[in-house]
ZAMI-274651 format. One record per residue (C-alpha): residue number from 1; residue in one letter; x, y, z. Coordinates in steps of 0.5 Angstrom, whole numbers, padded with zeros to 4 digits, always signed. Example, Ala and Ser with C-alpha at 12.3 -4.5 7.8 and 13.67 -1.06 7.14 Angstrom:
! residues 2
SITE  num  residuo     c1     c2     c3
SITE    1        A  +0025  -0009  +0016
SITE    2        S  +0027  -0002  +0014
END
This chain:
! residues 450
SITE  num  residuo     c1     c2     c3
SITE    1        M  -0071  -0171  +0011
SITE    2        Q  -0074  -0165  +0014
SITE    3        Q  -0077  -0167  +0020
SITE    4        V  -0071  -0171  +0024
SITE    5        F  -0068  -0165  +0026
SITE    6        A  -0074  -0160  +0026
SITE    7        N  -0071  -0157  +0032
SITE    8        Q  -0065  -0157  +0037
SITE    9        A  -0067  -0164  +0039
SITE   10        L  -0068  -0171  +0037
SITE   11        N  -0075  -0172  +0035
SITE   12        T  -0076  -0180  +0035
SITE   13        L  -0080  -0182  +0029
SITE   14        Y  -0083  -0188  +0027
SITE   15        D  -0081  -0187  +0019
SITE   16        Y  -0076  -0181  +0017
SITE   17        G  -0072  -0180  +0011
SITE   18        T  -0065  -0180  +0010
SITE   19        R  -0060  -0178  +0005
SITE   20        A  -0054  -0183  +0004
SITE   21        S  -0047  -0179  +0003
SITE   22        E  -0047  -0183  -0004
SITE   23        Y  -0053  -0179  -0006
SITE   24        L  -0050  -0173  -0003
SITE   25        A  -0043  -0173  -0006
SITE   26        P  -0045  -0170  -0013
SITE   27        A  -0049  -0164  -0010
SITE   28        L  -0042  -0163  -0006
SITE   29        K  -0038  -0163  -0012
SITE   30        L  -0032  -0166  -0008
SITE   31        D  -0028  -0167  -0014
SITE   32        D  -0027  -0159  -0015
SITE   33        L  -0025  -0159  -0007
SITE   34        K  -0017  -0157  -0007
SITE   35        L  -0014  -0161  -0001
SITE   36        Q  -0009  -0157  +0003
SITE   37        P  -0006  -0163  +0008
SITE   38        I  -0003  -0160  +0015
SITE   39        N  +0003  -0164  +0017
SITE   40        T  +0002  -0165  +0025
SITE   41        D  +0001  -0170  +0030
SITE   42        V  -0006  -0171  +0032
SITE   43        Q  -0009  -0174  +0038
SITE   44        I  -0017  -0176  +0039
SITE   45        V  -0018  -0177  +0046
SITE   46        N  -0025  -0179  +0049
SITE   47        Q  -0026  -0177  +0056
SITE   48        P  -0029  -0172  +0061
SITE   49        A  -0026  -0165  +0061
SITE   50        S  -0025  -0165  +0068
SITE   51        Q  -0020  -0171  +0068
SITE   52        F  -0016  -0168  +0062
SITE   53        S  -0008  -0168  +0063
SITE   54        A  -0005  -0166  +0057
SITE   55        D  -0001  -0159  +0057
SITE   56        I  -0005  -0154  +0052
SITE   57        D  -0004  -0147  +0050
SITE   58        L  -0011  -0146  +0047
SITE   59        F  -0018  -0149  +0048
SITE   60        V  -0024  -0148  +0044
SITE   61        T  -0031  -0151  +0047
SITE   62        D  -0038  -0150  +0046
SITE   63        P  -0041  -0152  +0052
SITE   64        P  -0048  -0154  +0054
SITE   65        Y  -0053  -0149  +0057
SITE   66        G  -0059  -0150  +0060
SITE   67        D  -0061  -0156  +0056
SITE   68        A  -0062  -0152  +0050
SITE   69        V  -0059  -0157  +0046
SITE   70        K  -0059  -0164  +0047
SITE   71        Y  -0053  -0166  +0045
SITE   72        E  -0053  -0173  +0048
SITE   73        E  -0060  -0175  +0044
SITE   74        I  -0057  -0172  +0038
SITE   75        L  -0051  -0177  +0038
SITE   76        D  -0056  -0183  +0039
SITE   77        F  -0058  -0182  +0032
SITE   78        F  -0052  -0184  +0029
SITE   79        V  -0050  -0189  +0035
SITE   80        G  -0055  -0193  +0033
SITE   81        W  -0052  -0194  +0026
SITE   82        L  -0045  -0194  +0028
SITE   83        R  -0046  -0200  +0033
SITE   84        K  -0048  -0205  +0028
SITE   85        S  -0042  -0203  +0023
SITE   86        P  -0037  -0199  +0027
SITE   87        P  -0031  -0195  +0022
SITE   88        S  -0025  -0199  +0023
SITE   89        E  -0021  -0192  +0023
SITE   90        F  -0024  -0191  +0030
SITE   91        G  -0021  -0197  +0033
SITE   92        E  -0023  -0199  +0040
SITE   93        W  -0028  -0193  +0041
SITE   94        L  -0034  -0195  +0045
SITE   95        W  -0041  -0193  +0041
SITE   96        D  -0045  -0190  +0047
SITE   97        S  -0047  -0183  +0048
SITE   98        R  -0045  -0183  +0055
SITE   99        R  -0051  -0180  +0058
SITE  100        S  -0049  -0181  +0065
SITE  101        L  -0043  -0176  +0063
SITE  102        A  -0047  -0170  +0060
SITE  103        I  -0047  -0164  +0064
SITE  104        Q  -0054  -0162  +0064
SITE  105        G  -0059  -0157  +0067
SITE  106        E  -0059  -0151  +0070
SITE  107        G  -0058  -0152  +0077
SITE  108        E  -0053  -0154  +0082
SITE  109        D  -0050  -0160  +0078
SITE  110        F  -0050  -0156  +0072
SITE  111        R  -0046  -0151  +0075
SITE  112        R  -0041  -0156  +0079
SITE  113        G  -0040  -0160  +0073
SITE  114        M  -0038  -0154  +0069
SITE  115        V  -0033  -0151  +0074
SITE  116        A  -0030  -0158  +0075
SITE  117        A  -0029  -0158  +0067
SITE  118        Y  -0026  -0151  +0066
SITE  119        K  -0022  -0151  +0072
SITE  120        R  -0019  -0157  +0070
SITE  121        M  -0018  -0154  +0063
SITE  122        A  -0015  -0147  +0066
SITE  123        E  -0010  -0152  +0070
SITE  124        C  -0007  -0155  +0064
SITE  125        M  -0006  -0148  +0060
SITE  126        P  +0000  -0144  +0061
SITE  127        D  -0001  -0137  +0064
SITE  128        N  -0001  -0134  +0057
SITE  129        G  -0006  -0139  +0055
SITE  130        I  -0013  -0138  +0052
SITE  131        Q  -0020  -0141  +0052
SITE  132        V  -0025  -0139  +0047
SITE  133        V  -0032  -0141  +0049
SITE  134        M  -0038  -0141  +0045
SITE  135        F  -0044  -0139  +0048
SITE  136        T  -0051  -0138  +0046
SITE  137        H  -0057  -0136  +0051
SITE  138        Q  -0062  -0131  +0053
SITE  139        S  -0063  -0133  +0060
SITE  140        G  -0060  -0128  +0065
SITE  141        S  -0060  -0133  +0070
SITE  142        I  -0056  -0138  +0065
SITE  143        W  -0051  -0132  +0064
SITE  144        A  -0050  -0131  +0071
SITE  145        D  -0048  -0138  +0072
SITE  146        M  -0043  -0137  +0067
SITE  147        A  -0040  -0131  +0071
SITE  148        N  -0040  -0136  +0077
SITE  149        I  -0037  -0141  +0073
SITE  150        V  -0031  -0136  +0070
SITE  151        W  -0030  -0134  +0077
SITE  152        A  -0029  -0140  +0080
SITE  153        S  -0025  -0143  +0075
SITE  154        G  -0020  -0138  +0076
SITE  155        L  -0021  -0134  +0069
SITE  156        H  -0024  -0128  +0066
SITE  157        V  -0027  -0125  +0060
SITE  158        T  -0022  -0121  +0056
SITE  159        A  -0026  -0120  +0050
SITE  160        A  -0032  -0122  +0046
SITE  161        W  -0035  -0122  +0039
SITE  162        Y  -0041  -0124  +0036
SITE  163        V  -0042  -0128  +0030
SITE  164        V  -0049  -0129  +0026
SITE  165        T  -0050  -0137  +0025
SITE  166        E  -0057  -0137  +0024
SITE  167        T  -0061  -0136  +0018
SITE  168        D  -0069  -0134  +0017
SITE  169        S  -0073  -0140  +0018
SITE  170        A  -0080  -0141  +0018
SITE  171        L  -0079  -0146  +0024
SITE  172        R  -0077  -0140  +0028
SITE  173        E  -0081  -0134  +0027
SITE  174        G  -0080  -0128  +0032
SITE  175        S  -0075  -0125  +0036
SITE  176        Y  -0070  -0130  +0037
SITE  177        V  -0062  -0131  +0038
SITE  178        K  -0059  -0131  +0031
SITE  179        G  -0052  -0132  +0033
SITE  180        T  -0047  -0134  +0038
SITE  181        V  -0042  -0130  +0043
SITE  182        L  -0035  -0132  +0043
SITE  183        L  -0032  -0131  +0049
SITE  184        V  -0024  -0130  +0050
SITE  185        L  -0022  -0133  +0057
SITE  186        R  -0015  -0132  +0060
SITE  187        K  -0012  -0134  +0067
SITE  188        R  -0014  -0128  +0072
SITE  189        Q  -0008  -0125  +0074
SITE  190        G  -0007  -0121  +0081
SITE  191        Q  -0013  -0119  +0086
SITE  192        H  -0016  -0113  +0083
SITE  193        K  -0022  -0110  +0087
SITE  194        T  -0028  -0106  +0086
SITE  195        T  -0034  -0103  +0089
SITE  196        R  -0041  -0105  +0087
SITE  197        D  -0042  -0097  +0086
SITE  198        D  -0036  -0097  +0081
SITE  199        L  -0038  -0103  +0078
SITE  200        A  -0045  -0101  +0076
SITE  201        W  -0041  -0095  +0072
SITE  202        E  -0036  -0099  +0069
SITE  203        I  -0042  -0104  +0067
SITE  204        Q  -0046  -0099  +0064
SITE  205        E  -0041  -0096  +0060
SITE  206        E  -0039  -0102  +0057
SITE  207        V  -0046  -0105  +0055
SITE  208        E  -0048  -0098  +0052
SITE  209        K  -0041  -0098  +0048
SITE  210        Q  -0043  -0106  +0046
SITE  211        V  -0050  -0104  +0044
SITE  212        A  -0048  -0098  +0040
SITE  213        D  -0043  -0102  +0036
SITE  214        L  -0048  -0107  +0034
SITE  215        T  -0054  -0102  +0032
SITE  216        G  -0049  -0098  +0028
SITE  217        L  -0047  -0105  +0024
SITE  218        N  -0054  -0106  +0023
SITE  219        Q  -0055  -0099  +0020
SITE  220        Q  -0049  -0100  +0016
SITE  221        A  -0051  -0106  +0013
SITE  222        K  -0058  -0103  +0011
SITE  223        G  -0055  -0098  +0008
SITE  224        L  -0051  -0103  +0004
SITE  225        Y  -0054  -0109  +0002
SITE  226        R  -0060  -0111  +0006
SITE  227        D  -0067  -0109  +0009
SITE  228        E  -0067  -0113  +0015
SITE  229        N  -0063  -0112  +0021
SITE  230        V  -0057  -0117  +0022
SITE  231        F  -0057  -0117  +0029
SITE  232        E  -0064  -0117  +0033
SITE  233        D  -0066  -0115  +0040
SITE  234        A  -0065  -0122  +0043
SITE  235        D  -0058  -0121  +0040
SITE  236        I  -0056  -0115  +0042
SITE  237        Q  -0059  -0117  +0049
SITE  238        M  -0054  -0123  +0049
SITE  239        A  -0048  -0118  +0047
SITE  240        G  -0050  -0114  +0053
SITE  241        Y  -0049  -0120  +0057
SITE  242        A  -0042  -0121  +0054
SITE  243        A  -0040  -0114  +0055
SITE  244        A  -0042  -0114  +0063
SITE  245        L  -0038  -0121  +0064
SITE  246        R  -0032  -0117  +0061
SITE  247        V  -0032  -0112  +0067
SITE  248        L  -0035  -0117  +0072
SITE  249        T  -0030  -0122  +0071
SITE  250        R  -0024  -0117  +0071
SITE  251        Y  -0025  -0117  +0079
SITE  252        A  -0023  -0122  +0084
SITE  253        V  -0026  -0118  +0090
SITE  254        I  -0033  -0114  +0090
SITE  255        D  -0035  -0110  +0096
SITE  256        G  -0030  -0114  +0100
SITE  257        R  -0033  -0121  +0097
SITE  258        E  -0028  -0126  +0095
SITE  259        M  -0032  -0128  +0088
SITE  260        S  -0029  -0134  +0087
SITE  261        A  -0032  -0137  +0094
SITE  262        E  -0038  -0133  +0092
SITE  263        A  -0039  -0136  +0085
SITE  264        I  -0039  -0143  +0088
SITE  265        R  -0044  -0142  +0094
SITE  266        P  -0050  -0146  +0093
SITE  267        R  -0056  -0142  +0090
SITE  268        V  -0063  -0142  +0095
SITE  269        K  -0069  -0143  +0091
SITE  270        G  -0072  -0136  +0090
SITE  271        E  -0066  -0132  +0092
SITE  272        T  -0063  -0126  +0087
SITE  273        T  -0056  -0127  +0088
SITE  274        F  -0051  -0122  +0088
SITE  275        V  -0049  -0124  +0081
SITE  276        D  -0056  -0124  +0079
SITE  277        G  -0057  -0117  +0081
SITE  278        L  -0051  -0115  +0077
SITE  279        I  -0053  -0119  +0071
SITE  280        A  -0060  -0116  +0071
SITE  281        F  -0057  -0109  +0071
SITE  282        A  -0053  -0110  +0065
SITE  283        V  -0060  -0113  +0062
SITE  284        D  -0064  -0107  +0064
SITE  285        T  -0058  -0102  +0061
SITE  286        A  -0058  -0106  +0054
SITE  287        N  -0065  -0106  +0054
SITE  288        Q  -0066  -0098  +0055
SITE  289        C  -0060  -0097  +0050
SITE  290        L  -0065  -0101  +0044
SITE  291        V  -0068  -0094  +0041
SITE  292        P  -0073  -0097  +0036
SITE  293        Q  -0071  -0094  +0029
SITE  294        G  -0076  -0089  +0027
SITE  295        V  -0075  -0085  +0033
SITE  296        A  -0070  -0080  +0034
SITE  297        K  -0065  -0081  +0040
SITE  298        A  -0067  -0074  +0043
SITE  299        H  -0074  -0075  +0043
SITE  300        W  -0073  -0082  +0046
SITE  301        D  -0070  -0079  +0052
SITE  302        R  -0076  -0074  +0053
SITE  303        L  -0081  -0080  +0053
SITE  304        S  -0083  -0084  +0060
SITE  305        G  -0082  -0091  +0061
SITE  306        A  -0089  -0093  +0059
SITE  307        E  -0088  -0089  +0052
SITE  308        R  -0082  -0093  +0051
SITE  309        F  -0085  -0099  +0053
SITE  310        Y  -0091  -0099  +0048
SITE  311        L  -0086  -0096  +0042
SITE  312        K  -0081  -0102  +0043
SITE  313        M  -0086  -0107  +0044
SITE  314        L  -0090  -0105  +0038
SITE  315        D  -0083  -0105  +0034
SITE  316        M  -0082  -0112  +0036
SITE  317        E  -0090  -0114  +0035
SITE  318        A  -0089  -0112  +0028
SITE  319        R  -0083  -0117  +0027
SITE  320        G  -0087  -0122  +0030
SITE  321        A  -0085  -0123  +0037
SITE  322        K  -0091  -0125  +0041
SITE  323        T  -0088  -0128  +0047
SITE  324        L  -0090  -0125  +0054
SITE  325        D  -0083  -0126  +0057
SITE  326        N  -0081  -0120  +0052
SITE  327        Y  -0086  -0115  +0055
SITE  328        Q  -0084  -0117  +0062
SITE  329        N  -0077  -0116  +0061
SITE  330        F  -0078  -0109  +0057
SITE  331        A  -0083  -0107  +0063
SITE  332        K  -0078  -0108  +0068
SITE  333        A  -0072  -0105  +0064
SITE  334        F  -0076  -0099  +0063
SITE  335        K  -0079  -0099  +0070
SITE  336        V  -0086  -0099  +0068
SITE  337        R  -0090  -0101  +0074
SITE  338        D  -0096  -0105  +0071
SITE  339        F  -0096  -0106  +0064
SITE  340        G  -0102  -0110  +0064
SITE  341        P  -0107  -0104  +0062
SITE  342        L  -0103  -0103  +0056
SITE  343        L  -0104  -0110  +0053
SITE  344        A  -0110  -0113  +0050
SITE  345        S  -0108  -0120  +0051
SITE  346        R  -0103  -0123  +0056
SITE  347        K  -0103  -0130  +0053
SITE  348        A  -0096  -0133  +0054
SITE  349        N  -0095  -0134  +0046
SITE  350        E  -0100  -0129  +0043
SITE  351        A  -0099  -0123  +0048
SITE  352        R  -0100  -0116  +0044
SITE  353        L  -0101  -0109  +0046
SITE  354        K  -0108  -0105  +0046
SITE  355        S  -0110  -0101  +0039
SITE  356        A  -0112  -0094  +0039
SITE  357        V  -0119  -0096  +0039
SITE  358        E  -0118  -0101  +0044
SITE  359        F  -0115  -0096  +0049
SITE  360        G  -0121  -0092  +0048
SITE  361        R  -0122  -0086  +0053
SITE  362        S  -0118  -0091  +0058
SITE  363        E  -0111  -0089  +0061
SITE  364        M  -0112  -0082  +0060
SITE  365        G  -0113  -0080  +0068
SITE  366        E  -0108  -0078  +0073
SITE  367        G  -0107  -0086  +0075
SITE  368        S  -0104  -0088  +0069
SITE  369        E  -0097  -0088  +0067
SITE  370        L  -0099  -0085  +0060
SITE  371        H  -0102  -0079  +0063
SITE  372        Q  -0101  -0073  +0059
SITE  373        S  -0096  -0076  +0055
SITE  374        A  -0095  -0075  +0048
SITE  375        L  -0096  -0082  +0046
SITE  376        R  -0103  -0083  +0049
SITE  377        A  -0105  -0076  +0046
SITE  378        A  -0103  -0079  +0039
SITE  379        L  -0107  -0086  +0040
SITE  380        Y  -0113  -0082  +0043
SITE  381        A  -0113  -0078  +0036
SITE  382        L  -0112  -0084  +0032
SITE  383        M  -0118  -0087  +0036
SITE  384        E  -0122  -0081  +0034
SITE  385        L  -0120  -0081  +0027
SITE  386        Q  -0122  -0088  +0026
SITE  387        K  -0129  -0086  +0029
SITE  388        G  -0130  -0081  +0023
SITE  389        V  -0128  -0075  +0028
SITE  390        D  -0127  -0068  +0024
SITE  391        G  -0119  -0067  +0023
SITE  392        A  -0120  -0060  +0026
SITE  393        E  -0123  -0063  +0032
SITE  394        V  -0118  -0068  +0033
SITE  395        L  -0113  -0063  +0033
SITE  396        A  -0117  -0059  +0038
SITE  397        H  -0117  -0065  +0043
SITE  398        L  -0109  -0066  +0041
SITE  399        T  -0107  -0059  +0043
SITE  400        L  -0111  -0060  +0050
SITE  401        N  -0108  -0067  +0051
SITE  402        V  -0101  -0065  +0050
SITE  403        P  -0098  -0061  +0055
SITE  404        N  -0095  -0054  +0052
SITE  405        Y  -0097  -0056  +0045
SITE  406        Y  -0096  -0049  +0043
SITE  407        G  -0091  -0047  +0047
SITE  408        D  -0086  -0052  +0046
SITE  409        V  -0084  -0054  +0038
SITE  410        T  -0081  -0060  +0040
SITE  411        Q  -0088  -0063  +0043
SITE  412        R  -0091  -0062  +0036
SITE  413        E  -0085  -0065  +0032
SITE  414        L  -0085  -0071  +0037
SITE  415        V  -0093  -0072  +0036
SITE  416        A  -0091  -0072  +0028
SITE  417        E  -0085  -0077  +0029
SITE  418        L  -0090  -0081  +0033
SITE  419        A  -0095  -0081  +0028
SITE  420        A  -0090  -0083  +0023
SITE  421        Y  -0087  -0089  +0027
SITE  422        L  -0094  -0092  +0029
SITE  423        A  -0096  -0091  +0021
SITE  424        K  -0090  -0095  +0019
SITE  425        R  -0090  -0101  +0025
SITE  426        L  -0098  -0102  +0024
SITE  427        E  -0098  -0102  +0017
SITE  428        A  -0098  -0110  +0017
SITE  429        L  -0101  -0111  +0024
SITE  430        R  -0107  -0106  +0023
SITE  431        P  -0108  -0102  +0017
SITE  432        E  -0114  -0098  +0018
SITE  433        E  -0110  -0095  +0024
SITE  434        A  -0104  -0094  +0020
SITE  435        S  -0108  -0090  +0015
SITE  436        A  -0110  -0086  +0021
SITE  437        A  -0103  -0085  +0023
SITE  438        R  -0101  -0082  +0017
SITE  439        V  -0107  -0077  +0017
SITE  440        L  -0105  -0075  +0024
SITE  441        R  -0098  -0074  +0021
SITE  442        E  -0100  -0069  +0016
SITE  443        L  -0105  -0066  +0020
SITE  444        V  -0100  -0064  +0025
SITE  445        K  -0095  -0062  +0020
SITE  446        N  -0099  -0058  +0016
SITE  447        Q  -0103  -0054  +0022
SITE  448        R  -0103  -0047  +0022
SITE  449        L  -0101  -0044  +0029
SITE  450        G  -0103  -0037  +0031
END
């Protein structure tokens, strides 16, 4: 029973377990349910959205995106039974998954199929009508496609909210999306125009506000009833995409380009389109706002891109994220020229950062992106402590490696905070290094100056 839908596709197995409703009903305690009948007319119509014809005020859709969920495969699981003994209540329905009608993939056919569906639904609703679209995907290219689909359909995103829909599971570990963004779409009225420069400022403000809202909810939840985050980085990234769509789709013309025409222009393989660039900017903005817990915002703002990258990825490693694309995305967001020297492994699903000992004496010279940084000095100190170097000597080297160590009190505070942060994040990953980090923190805090 656990292996039929072990992931978001139908796994065809020779033998599988099922639990019939007759045996499931007692667990659901159906006799205790209170029925509240709704007196209204109901019509069930089975047809492609692009052929819809009725006048409707409100549409609610959960579209396919990038083949993340194989709806037509999942339906076949039930069709196999229903063909043999179709329920009489469903009349003349054809028990077929209609695979040929499914909108699939990420390419041109996917975009055109989605545009045809949403454009027809927009035509069937009044000027004050609403569409609610459920959307769950981390890919920037899929979100760029979504922006194009909204533009080409004559719609725009007016609101978005985030709903947590997944619980922790041993089947899905690491940094994955736990929720769904609900986008509210309305007909685009008027011909609002803007320039790319002005749009960039608007996107940045909107994305920063969205990230601040979700991280604030994380803090509130931790203070009330839970230890783990409600929203992981993947969720916050996705909410950042939605915030960008709210701004982007408000305008019909950007830099003199008619976006409805731009949206249906065929993609050229390898090309970064105008919309791709704007979505990528929104992603980078969201990533830069993701300050790891345990690092003060004032100190975070002082760090270089390479330092931010190392601290952020260490935070993700501590939570089980090991995929290389995470490192690539955050390296781009923090403008790290080459993150290779900071990694001990670049395997697709087992990537990880170098430890203090693995760094050794490397990445100390002028060519390194960590050159003369507080983080590199702290890692060097951790390496020495693990090798048994005396604490006084470690502090002496630290004062040489951290610029203006004695002249700027915030530099010493930063090193102490970095040591505390490393100790907490490394506890499960590398306990010996975590212990050295705690020692370093106490050495810096209790250091006599003058």
